[in-house]
N, C-alpha and C positions, 0 to 999 in steps of 0.2 A: 713828683719827678720820676720819670722812667729811667731804669737802669739800662745803659747801652748794651746791646747784644754783641758779643765778640764774634767776629767772622773768622772762619777757619781759612788759613792760608793753604792753598792746594799743594804747595811745596812741602808742607808739614804733614799732610794726610797721605799715608802709605797704604798701598794695597797689600793685604795680608799674605796672598799667595805668591806674588812676584817680588815684593820688597821694594817696588818702585813707587814714586810719588804719582798721584793721579795726573798731575800736569805732564809728567814724563810719559806716562802711558798715553795721554791724549796726543802728545807730539809724535809718538811712535805708531799711532794707528795708521792703517793703510787707507789711502784716499783714491788710488787709481791703480789699475792693473794693465799689463800688456802681455799678450801670449808669447811664449818662446816657440819660434817656428823653425829654428835652424839646428836643433839637436844639441844645444849646449847642455853640459852636465855639471853636477856638483860632485866634488871629490871629498871623501871623508875617510878617517882611519879609526881604529879602536885598539885597545890594549892587547886583545887576544891575538891580533895579527899585526905586530909592530912593523913588519917589513912590507905590508901590503896597503894599497889604496883601493877604496871601493868607490863606485860611482852610481849616481841616480840622475835621471833626466830632470832638468828644470822644466816645470810646467808653465811658469809665468814669472814676470818681474813686477815687483810692487813698489809704488812710490809712497813713502810715509809723509805724514803731515810736516815733519821737520826737514823734508827735502831729500832724505836718504833713499837710494834705490837699491834693492836687494833681490836676489833670486829666491824663488819659492818652490818647495818640494813637498809632496805628501809624505809625512814622516810619522810613523806609528799611528796615533789616533787623531792627527790634526794635519793642517798644512802650515808649514813654518818657514821662517827665513833661513836660508842656507847657513848664514853665519851664526845661527843660534841652535843648530841641531845638537841634540844631547843623546848619544848612543847609550843603550843599556850596559855596554861593555866599556864605558868610559871613553867613548869615541868623540871625535870633534871634526869640525869643518876644516878642510885643507885648501880649498880654493875652487875656482870654476875651471872647466875643461872644455876646449873646443876640439872635438874629435877630428874635424876636417883638416885642421892644420897642426894637430898634435901640440897644442899650446895651453899652458896653465896660466890663469890670470886671477886677480883678486878683487877687482872692482867691476861693477856692472858695466856692460858695453855702452859706449857713448851714444850709439844710435838708439838704444833702449831708454837711456836717460832723457834724450831729446824727445822721443816719442811720448814718454810719460808726462814730462813737464808741459809740453805743448797741448796734449790732449786734456790734461787736467785743467789747464787754463781755458781751453775752448769749451769744455763740457762742465764748467763750474756750476754745481747744483746747489740749490737751497732746499734742504730736507727738514721736515717737521718731526719725524720720528727716527729713533735710533735704528729700527729695523727696515727702513726704506732701502730699496735695492739701488745701488750705485751702478753696478756692472754685473754681467754674467758672461763668463768665457767658456767655450766648449773645452772639455778635456781632450788633449791631443797626445797623451803619452800612455793611454791604456790603463789608467788607474782603476782599481777595483776596491770595493769595501767588503770587509768580512763582517757578517752579522752572525751572532751566536745566540740561539734561543736556549735560555737556561732550563726551560721546562722539558724539552725533548733532546737536549744536547746535540742539536743539529747546527752545522755550519752552512752558511749560504754566501756565495760570492755574487756581488752585484756591481755592474759597471757604473763608474761615475760618469754622468752625462756632462756635467758642467761644474764650474766654481763660481759661487755667487758672493760678491762683495757687498756688505751692508754699510750703511752710513756710520755705524759705530766702529767700523774698521775690521770687524770679524769677517772671515772668509769660510764658506761652507761648501763641502762637496755635496752635489745634488744627485740623488738617486731616484729611480723610477718606481712609483707605486703601480704595479701591474694592474691592479683593480680599478685604477682611475684613468687608464690610458683610453683616450677617445680616438686619436689618430696617430699614425706612425709616418716617418720616424719621429721619435721624441726628441725635441730640440730644446736648447736652453730657454728658460722662461716658461716652459709648459706648466700648466696647472697640476699635472700629475707628479711633479717633482717634490721631493722633501729633503731636508738637510740631514746628512748622515750623522753628524756630530750630535744632533739633538734626539736621535733615535735610541731607545733603551737597549736594543740588541746590537748596536754598533760597537765594534772592537778596534779594528785597525784598517789602514789603507795599505794596499800593495800595488806596485807597478806590474805591468803585464807579464814580465818574465816569471815572477813568483806565482802570480795568479794562474798562469798556464800550467805550472807544475802542480799546483793544488788541484786544478781541474783534471789533470791527467793522473791524479792520485799517486803522485810521487811519494814514496814512504818517508823520506827525509823531510820533505816540505810539509806533509800532513802532521808528522810528529812535532815539528817546530811550531806550526800554527796552533796545534792543540795545546802545547805548553804555554804559548803566549796568551791564548784565550783563558786558560785556567788561572794564570797569574793575574789577568785583568779583571776577573770576576770577584 
């Protein structure tokens, strides 16, 4: 007589790094993206400047498998939900901001929720592999990636061409491999693109304001990025 094998309940299996159950992680994975084209921003604060609010442009809105819709921003070394940002100075999300009408709000705009829900239903895909591409959106906010070569201590700024959503819910910033470019301009989906977060030299994402200061060799910006890179190695 065979001994029955006990099956693991996914509610009881917890991811070591996040502390969340695998079923919870599955429900929170992103299944559809919509670009942010009206300049909406994320507001956040930190302990060092308790009387100030800082802002970052939202690059896209994401629909989770559980139906939740959240704004997404490039944040340190990943693209993350606005509501889950974690600032090194004990910062936190404070809301969304519409610059045009000077209004702060806390839930995703209704028109983006409708867009995501209807497009997810229309483009419902059946994928065989976790790394199958679901979507790829062009970057519209001037995001740059900082690459740091540990061998020669050289920093390189590379423009993010697009954001690629995979079937497993991961979102990757796509960079151009100059040696593989066949034709220009390089567009989302091009074979010469590679995922920043999977590259050994990748350190951080920056929006264009900081990237331009680094390009202009602004002393404060260079000192800050050098310190961040050293801490990240």
